[in-house]
Structures are given as structure tokens and as C-alpha cells.
C-alpha positions, 0 to 999 in steps of 0.5 A, a space after each residue: 438533513 441539509 448537513 447530511 445532504 451537503 456531505 453527500 454532495 461533497 464526497 460525490 464531488 470528491 469521487 468524481 475529482 479522483 476519477 477525473 484525475 486518475 482516470 488517464 493514468 494508472 487505473 486506466 490499465 484495468 479498463 484496457 484489457 490489451 494493456 492489462 494482458 501485456 502487463 501480465 506477461 511483463 510482470 515478475 512474481 511478486 508478494 504483496 503484504 498488507 499489514 496492522 500498523 505495528 504488526 512487525 511486517 517490515 522485518 517479516 518482509 525483509 526476512 522473506 526477501 532473504 529467504 526467497 532471494 527477492 527485492 523488498 520494497 517498503 519505505 524504499 518506495 518513497 525514496 524512489 518516487 522522490 527520486 524519479 519524479 523529483 518530488 519532495 521526499 518529506 511531502 511524499 512521506 506525508 501523503 504516503 497511505 493517507 487520503 487528502 482533500 480534493 481542494 488541496 488536490 486542485 489548489 495545493 500547487 497554487 499554495 506551495 511548489 513543494 506540495 505533493 498532491 494525492 494525485 501525484 503520489 498515486 500516479 508516481 506509485 503506480 508507475 514505480 510499482 510496475 517498473 520495479 515488478 518488471 525489473 525483479 521478483 519483489 516483495 511489497 509492503 503496503 501502498 496497494 500493490 496487489 490492487 495496481 499489479 496483475 493480481 494473478 502474478 502476486 501472492 496477496 498476504 495479510 499480517 496481523 497481530 494482537 493489540 499488545 504486540 502492536 502497541 509494544 512495537 510501536 511504543 519502542 520504534 516511535 518513542 511513544 507512551 502507551 496512550 500516545 501509541 493507542 492513538 497513533 495506531 488508530 489513526 494509522 490504521 484508519 488512514 490505511 483503510 481509507 487510502 485503499 477504499 478511496 483509490 482502489 475500492 476495496 475493503 483492506 480488512 476483508 480476508 477475502 482479498 488475500 491468499 494467506 492470512 497470518 496472525 502473529 499472535 501464536 506464529 513467530 516471524 521465522 514460521 510466517 516466513 516459512 508459510 509464505 515462502 512455501 506458498 510462493 514457491 508452490 504457486 509459482 512453481 519456484 525451486 
């Protein structure tokens, strides 16, 4: 009982610390209706892709970008973050779509000047997403884009794939054994779920968060691209 109480207090403290750290930055625009309204007029239509780890969403996004003639930002977001805010790219990759202890948030900079805290990552991510969406029509892969950018300006898509296909992709891409690939998928899926829940308050597996859910088990990437591109053109009246 004591352990459960202590754990609950710790989680509550973490939540308050994150709210304090983020309250005056990216998330403030949600509470500021005037700023939110202005942002809606500035942001270009976008596609936000959420995905199962190893589902092949990166390739799908690239093909979708070519089909629509849009920019595609996946791992490129990390390079942009590191460059624009003078952060260590290796450390940005470590905190990418993960959650970190609030103790590191508070004391990490004291321990090493090379540490990039989760708060810095989220602040920078929000600014880069808004900057990119203002600049051009963009396909975003992961990183909670639909929760930061005006929802009415985007098409939210979830990409799913069967475990066998995901394992195959990860084994080839990461050069892993099947057992290591299973552990990799489990860890990455958990980190991405935790990332969205902790920072945006949503369950990323909830299908109601998306305009379109595509399962690649019996649908090819090319057909999925056609479906999503068609939905984009109809939604935003694009030729």
C-alpha cells in the first residue's frame, strides 16, 4: 500500500513538473483561443501519420509525398531540431518519441552540457512542426503532429501492419534476430504510446483519433497511397 501511494505521488509530481515546464510554451496555444484561431489561418493542409513500429510508414509517407507533391518530414525533423536550436543530434535521437524521468528534466543539464531534456525536445518539436506547416503542405510521420497543429487543417492517418510483416521489416532494417526484433517492437511501441499519453493526453491506439485507419496486411503501399491521397484531395479541395 505504501509503495503504491509513493508511486502515485511520484507520477503526480512528474505530471505537475511537465505541466509547469510546458505550460508557457507549445501547449499554451491550445488555451489561447486567439492564437489558435490565427494559427489555423497560417498552417497549410497537412497529413499526420501515426504508425505501428516496423509497418513501413516511412516508405508510405515518401510515396505519398511524391504523389501529392508535398514535403515529407520523418527523421528529418530531428536534423531540423538539432540545427535550428543548436542541440546535439545524437541526444535528440535518444529522446525522440520517448518519455524521460523528471529528475533528468530538472538536473540533467547540471550533469552534462550535452544532455537534451524531454522538455527541450517537446518545445523545439512544436516550433519546428508549426514552422514547417506554415511553410508548405507537409506529410508528418509520428511525433504527435496532429496534437500540436490545428486538427481541422490536417488529415490524421493510422498505419497498421501484422506482426509478421513488422518483424520482417525490423529484422532487415536493424539487422536483428527474430527474438531481438520482438523485443525491439515491444519497446518502441510502448515508448511511442507513452510519449503521446504523457505529453498530449491521448491513447495513440484509439481509432477515433484518426480520419483514416489503413491496415497493410491485405492492402499494398501503392493502394494505401491512393486512398490517402484521394482523401486529402477531397478533404481540402485540392486538384
